[in-house]
Every structure is written in C-alpha cells, then in structure tokens.
C-alpha positions as CSV (number, residue, x, y, z in Angstrom):
1,X,168.3,164.9,91.7
2,X,171.5,167.1,92.3
3,X,171.3,170.1,90.8
4,X,174.5,169.5,88.9
5,X,173.5,166.0,88.2
6,X,170.2,167.7,86.5
7,X,172.8,170.1,84.6
8,X,174.8,167.1,82.8
9,X,171.8,165.4,82.3
10,X,169.9,168.7,80.7
11,X,173.1,168.7,78.8
12,X,173.0,165.5,77.3
13,X,168.8,165.9,76.1
14,X,170.1,168.4,74.3
15,X,172.5,167.0,72.6
16,X,171.3,163.8,71.6
17,X,167.6,166.1,70.4
18,X,169.7,168.5,68.2
19,X,172.6,165.7,67.0
20,X,171.6,162.1,68.3
21,X,169.3,161.3,65.7
22,X,172.2,162.3,62.5
23,X,175.1,160.8,64.3
24,X,173.9,157.9,64.5
25,X,173.1,158.2,61.1
26,X,176.0,158.9,59.8
27,X,177.8,155.8,61.9
28,X,175.4,153.7,60.4
29,X,176.4,154.4,57.4
30,X,179.6,154.5,58.0
31,X,179.8,151.1,59.5
32,X,177.7,149.5,56.1
33,X,180.0,151.3,54.5
34,X,182.7,148.7,55.8
35,X,180.6,146.3,56.0
36,X,179.5,145.6,52.3
37,X,181.7,146.7,49.3
38,X,178.1,147.7,47.3
39,X,176.4,149.8,50.4
40,X,178.0,153.2,49.2
41,X,177.6,152.5,45.6
42,X,175.1,155.0,43.0
43,X,173.0,152.1,42.5
44,X,172.7,151.4,46.2
45,X,172.0,154.5,47.5
46,X,169.3,155.5,44.8
47,X,167.5,152.2,45.5
48,X,168.1,153.1,49.1
49,X,166.2,156.8,48.4
50,X,163.0,155.0,46.0
51,X,163.4,152.8,49.5
52,X,162.1,155.2,51.5
53,X,160.2,157.8,49.7
54,X,157.0,155.5,50.6
55,X,157.7,155.7,54.2
56,X,158.9,159.2,54.3
57,X,156.0,160.5,52.4
58,X,153.3,159.1,54.4
59,X,155.8,159.6,57.9
60,X,155.2,162.9,57.2
61,X,151.5,162.8,57.8
62,X,152.1,160.5,60.5
63,X,153.9,163.8,61.8
64,X,150.6,165.7,61.9
65,X,148.7,162.7,62.9
66,X,150.9,162.1,65.9
67,X,151.7,165.2,66.8
68,X,148.0,166.0,67.5
69,X,148.0,163.3,70.0
70,X,146.2,160.4,67.4
71,X,147.3,157.8,65.4
72,X,146.6,155.9,62.1
73,X,146.8,152.5,61.8
74,X,145.1,152.3,58.1
75,X,148.0,153.4,56.2
76,X,149.2,150.1,55.1
77,X,146.0,149.3,54.2
78,X,145.4,152.9,52.0
79,X,148.0,152.2,50.2
80,X,146.5,148.7,48.9
81,X,143.7,150.6,47.7
82,X,145.0,153.0,46.2
83,X,147.5,151.4,44.5
84,X,144.3,148.4,43.2
85,X,142.1,151.6,42.3
86,X,144.7,153.6,40.0
87,X,145.8,150.2,38.2
88,X,142.2,149.9,38.1
89,X,142.0,153.3,36.2
90,X,144.7,152.8,34.2
91,X,143.2,149.0,32.9
92,X,139.9,150.5,30.9
93,X,140.8,152.1,27.9
94,X,138.1,154.3,27.5
95,X,139.0,156.0,30.8
96,X,139.8,159.8,29.9
97,X,143.9,160.2,30.7
98,X,144.7,160.9,34.4
99,X,141.2,159.9,35.9
100,X,143.2,157.9,37.9
101,X,144.7,160.5,39.6
102,X,142.3,162.6,40.5
103,X,140.3,159.1,41.6
104,X,143.5,158.0,44.3
105,X,143.5,162.0,45.5
106,X,139.3,161.2,46.0
107,X,139.9,158.1,48.0
108,X,142.7,159.5,50.2
109,X,140.7,162.9,51.3
110,X,137.4,160.0,51.6
111,X,139.4,158.0,54.4
112,X,141.0,161.0,55.5
113,X,137.5,162.4,56.0
114,X,136.2,159.5,57.7
115,X,138.3,159.0,59.8
116,X,138.6,162.6,61.1
117,X,134.7,162.5,61.7
118,X,134.7,160.1,64.0
119,X,137.4,160.5,66.0
120,X,136.7,164.4,66.1
121,X,132.7,164.4,66.1
122,X,131.6,160.8,67.1
123,X,134.8,160.6,69.8
124,X,136.0,156.5,68.9
125,X,139.7,157.1,69.9
126,X,142.0,156.8,66.3
127,X,143.6,153.4,67.6
128,X,140.4,151.6,67.8
129,X,139.1,153.4,64.3
130,X,141.9,152.8,62.2
131,X,141.9,149.9,63.1
132,X,139.1,148.7,62.1
133,X,139.4,150.4,59.3
134,X,142.7,149.2,58.2
135,X,140.6,145.2,57.8
136,X,137.9,147.4,55.8
137,X,140.1,149.3,53.5
138,X,142.2,145.8,52.7
139,X,139.3,143.6,52.7
140,X,137.8,146.0,49.8
141,X,140.9,145.3,48.0
142,X,140.7,142.3,48.4
143,X,136.9,141.4,47.0
144,X,137.3,143.8,43.8
145,X,140.4,141.7,43.2
146,X,139.7,138.6,44.2
147,X,143.6,138.3,45.6
148,X,145.1,138.5,41.9
149,X,147.6,141.9,41.3
150,X,146.7,143.9,38.6
151,X,149.8,144.7,35.7
152,X,149.9,147.5,34.9
153,X,151.1,148.6,31.4
154,X,150.7,152.5,31.0
155,X,154.8,153.4,30.9
156,X,153.7,156.8,32.1
157,X,152.0,155.2,35.0
158,X,155.5,153.6,35.6
159,X,157.5,156.6,35.1
160,X,156.1,158.3,39.0
161,X,157.9,155.5,40.6
162,X,160.6,154.5,38.4
163,X,161.4,157.3,36.3
164,X,164.1,160.0,36.9
165,X,164.0,164.1,37.3
166,X,167.8,164.4,35.8
167,X,169.9,162.0,37.5
168,X,167.2,162.0,40.2
169,X,164.9,158.8,40.9
170,X,161.5,161.2,41.0
171,X,160.9,159.7,44.1
172,X,163.1,160.8,45.7
173,X,162.4,164.4,44.6
174,X,158.6,163.9,45.0
175,X,159.5,162.8,48.7
176,X,162.0,166.2,49.2
177,X,158.6,168.6,47.5
178,X,156.2,167.4,50.4
179,X,158.6,167.6,52.8
180,X,159.5,170.9,52.0
181,X,156.1,171.6,51.7
182,X,154.7,169.8,55.0
183,X,157.5,171.0,56.7
184,X,156.3,174.3,56.0
185,X,153.0,173.8,56.9
186,X,154.1,172.6,60.2
187,X,156.2,175.5,61.6
188,X,155.7,178.7,59.4
189,X,150.9,178.4,60.1
190,X,148.7,179.1,62.3
191,X,147.5,175.4,60.9
192,X,150.9,174.0,62.0
193,X,151.3,175.0,66.3
194,X,147.3,174.7,66.4
195,X,148.2,171.2,65.4
196,X,150.7,171.6,68.8
197,X,148.3,173.4,71.2
198,X,145.6,170.0,70.2
199,X,148.0,167.7,71.2
200,X,149.2,169.1,74.2
201,X,146.0,169.5,75.7
202,X,142.4,170.1,73.3
203,X,140.7,171.8,76.4
204,X,142.9,174.7,76.8
205,X,142.7,174.9,72.6
206,X,139.4,175.2,72.3
207,X,139.2,177.9,76.0
208,X,141.9,179.8,73.5
209,X,139.6,179.3,70.4
210,X,140.9,176.7,68.3
211,X,138.2,175.1,66.2
212,X,140.0,171.4,67.7
213,X,137.6,169.3,65.6
214,X,138.6,171.3,62.5
215,X,142.0,170.9,63.0
216,X,141.4,166.8,63.8
217,X,139.8,166.4,60.6
218,X,142.3,168.5,58.6
219,X,144.4,166.2,60.0
220,X,143.2,163.2,59.0
221,X,142.5,164.9,55.5
222,X,146.6,165.6,55.8
223,X,147.2,161.9,56.3
224,X,144.2,160.4,54.1
225,X,145.6,162.4,51.1
226,X,149.8,161.7,52.1
227,X,149.0,158.0,52.5
228,X,147.1,157.3,48.8
229,X,150.5,159.3,47.2
230,X,153.0,156.8,48.3
231,X,149.7,154.3,47.4
232,X,150.2,154.8,43.5
233,X,153.6,156.1,43.8
234,X,154.3,151.9,45.1
235,X,151.9,150.6,42.0
236,X,154.0,152.7,40.0
237,X,157.0,151.2,41.3
238,X,155.7,147.5,41.7
239,X,153.4,147.4,38.0
240,X,150.5,146.3,40.2
241,X,148.0,146.9,42.2
242,X,147.7,144.8,45.0
243,X,145.8,144.1,47.9
244,X,149.1,142.4,49.4
245,X,151.2,145.7,49.5
246,X,152.3,147.9,51.9
247,X,151.6,145.0,55.3
248,X,153.4,146.0,58.4
249,X,154.0,149.5,56.4
250,X,152.4,151.8,59.0
251,X,155.3,150.6,62.1
252,X,157.9,151.4,59.7
253,X,155.6,155.1,59.4
254,X,155.0,155.1,63.3
255,X,158.7,154.3,63.4
256,X,160.0,157.2,61.6
257,X,158.0,159.3,63.4
258,X,159.0,158.3,66.9
259,X,162.9,157.6,65.7
260,X,162.6,161.4,64.8
261,X,161.2,163.0,68.3
262,X,157.9,163.0,68.2
263,X,156.0,163.0,70.8
264,X,154.6,159.6,70.9
265,X,151.2,161.5,73.8
266,X,151.3,164.5,71.1
267,X,152.1,168.3,71.5
268,X,155.5,168.0,69.8
269,X,156.4,167.3,66.1
270,X,159.6,167.0,64.4
271,X,159.6,167.6,60.8
272,X,162.8,167.2,60.0
273,X,163.4,164.6,62.3
274,X,160.7,162.6,60.6
275,X,162.5,162.3,57.6
276,X,166.0,161.1,59.3
277,X,164.2,158.4,60.9
278,X,162.7,157.0,57.5
279,X,166.3,157.4,56.0
280,X,167.6,155.5,59.2
281,X,165.1,152.8,58.9
282,X,165.0,152.3,55.5
283,X,169.0,152.6,55.5
284,X,168.6,149.6,58.5
285,X,167.1,147.5,56.4
286,X,169.1,148.0,53.4
287,X,172.2,147.4,54.9
288,X,170.6,143.9,56.8
289,X,169.1,142.9,52.7
290,X,173.3,143.4,51.1
291,X,174.7,142.0,54.6
292,X,172.2,138.7,53.6
293,X,171.1,138.9,57.2
294,X,168.1,136.4,57.8
295,X,164.7,137.0,57.3
296,X,163.7,136.0,60.6
297,X,165.9,138.2,62.2
298,X,165.4,141.2,60.4
299,X,162.0,141.1,61.8
300,X,163.2,140.5,65.5
301,X,166.1,143.8,64.9
302,X,162.7,145.8,63.5
303,X,160.5,144.7,66.8
304,X,164.0,146.1,68.2
305,X,164.0,149.4,66.9
306,X,160.8,150.2,67.0
307,X,160.7,149.4,70.9
308,X,163.8,151.6,71.0
309,X,162.4,154.3,69.6
310,X,159.2,154.4,72.3
311,X,161.5,153.8,75.2
312,X,163.9,157.1,73.9
313,X,160.2,158.6,72.9
314,X,159.6,158.4,76.3
315,X,162.4,159.4,78.1
316,X,163.1,161.9,76.8
317,X,159.9,163.8,77.8
318,X,160.2,163.0,81.1
319,X,163.2,164.4,81.6
320,X,162.0,167.1,80.1
321,X,158.9,166.7,82.6
C-alpha cells in the first residue's frame, strides 16, 4: 500500500473512530424522525431511555470484561435470577425492608467471584464457563418459580424502574450515574489501566508486576454486580420476577460494546462508545417497532447489526496493526 493511501486511510479511520458512531446515531435519529411522527415525542424519547438503561448498565461492565480479553455470556441469566430473587424477598412481608438490595448485590458478587475464580485460577476459558453458567443460573430460576412469574406488589420497588427523579425516569438517572462512575474507573484509575494491559498481553502484565488474576476476578465481580442491578431494574419495570426475562440480552450487550469501539480481542476499550452503542441499538429497535417492522425481520436486522459491528471492529484494529 502506498504512503498516500495509508495516509488517506489513516485519516478516514481517525474520523470514523472519533465521530463515526456519533454521526451514525444522529443520522438514525433523523431518519426515524422523518419516517415516524411519534419518534421524537417526549414520551417515546423517555421510553427509549428506559429501554436502553438496562442494556447500557450491563454493557458498562462488559466493557471491562472484553477489554480484559474475556467474555461473559451469562448476563441475561443473571438478570433473570436477580429479578426472581428480588421478587421472592419482596413477597415475604416479615423480611426487613431493603433486604432484597443486599440479596441481589450478594448474588451478583458471588456469580462474578465464581466466574473470576474459574477463569483466573482454574484457567477455564470464559466463553465456555459463562456458556455453562448461562444455563445453570436460568435453570435455578425456573426450578424456584416452576416457570411462573412472581408478581411484585411493592410500590417502592416498582419506582426503581417506573419512577421519576424530576422529569427524568429513574432508570435513566441510574444509567448516567453508573456510566460516570465506570468512566472514571476505566480512564482515571490504575485498575482501569491495568485492565487494558491485561487484555493486551497477560504475560507482559505479569512481568510488569500486575496481579493478573486479581484484575480478572475484579472485572468479573464488577460485571456480576452491574448485571444484578440490571436485573432489579428489569423486575421493577415489569412488576414481576420471571426466569424467562433477559433471553438474548447478552447479544445486545456485547453488540453495544463492540459497536462502541472496544477491541473484540481485548487491550482497548471505549466507555463512551459503549453508551453510544447501547443508544444506537435501543433506538434502532424502538424505530423498527414504531414502523411496524415484522418481529422476524427485526431478528434478521439485529443479526446484521451484530455482524456489521464485529466486522468493523476487526477491520479497525487490523488497519491499526
């Protein structure tokens, strides 16, 4: 490749990496606002915000995981199990108020710790491990509920997913607060920098004095806790704890992270890109619903989005090398 072509390609990649996703989101919004008169209504915009909040919160954790060159396919099942757990605790009137909060955080922490232990200490590939726990965790939810949803009567709990703080829905506020915290940790702390180093090359990280096992365990714990928070918000929105929710959520979460520019092979992550990626996916799904696109066609389009995100991701980092 000539030097001129390399220079042109370099400028294109610079513009694409820094502004491509944002421009894509703007063009998507413009198209949908023209195609549907309901898209830019306040009610629909807030509804999109509620819809993407869960995907985005879980995707923030997945950004750490993928940057560390790992993967977690069990997040949808964690969402389901924590929702069932919260509903089960809220159903018991003799339990102290707020015990469900401790319960879901404990579940997220334990699941994350288990994943981190088996990946870091037992050297089990994260893909295979979380593929197994995806079925195990959802199965536990089905065993406990016998496949039936547990209805939630607590108005206080429902406010978590349906309430407002001023004019803004509570889930959107939670999403933004968690994003700010994750962005700070990812970009401004030693832990965030170590995650990138571990994802780039574990051996180099070890030689540099980084405790690789510790970083991996913490990454999975963070993912587990954020997935648990997502599960609580989901149960609050639906008003039930059901083992059937969250199926396929891992695809949207991973898509948001990869679409946002995090390297699929680890070593580089983009927390702001993940937020934008979640917004694009949520907006696209909302737009297809407003335009009465067939659910079967939506499945195809979602698959194409995932394929396109992976292809662009691989191409971007191949050009860098």
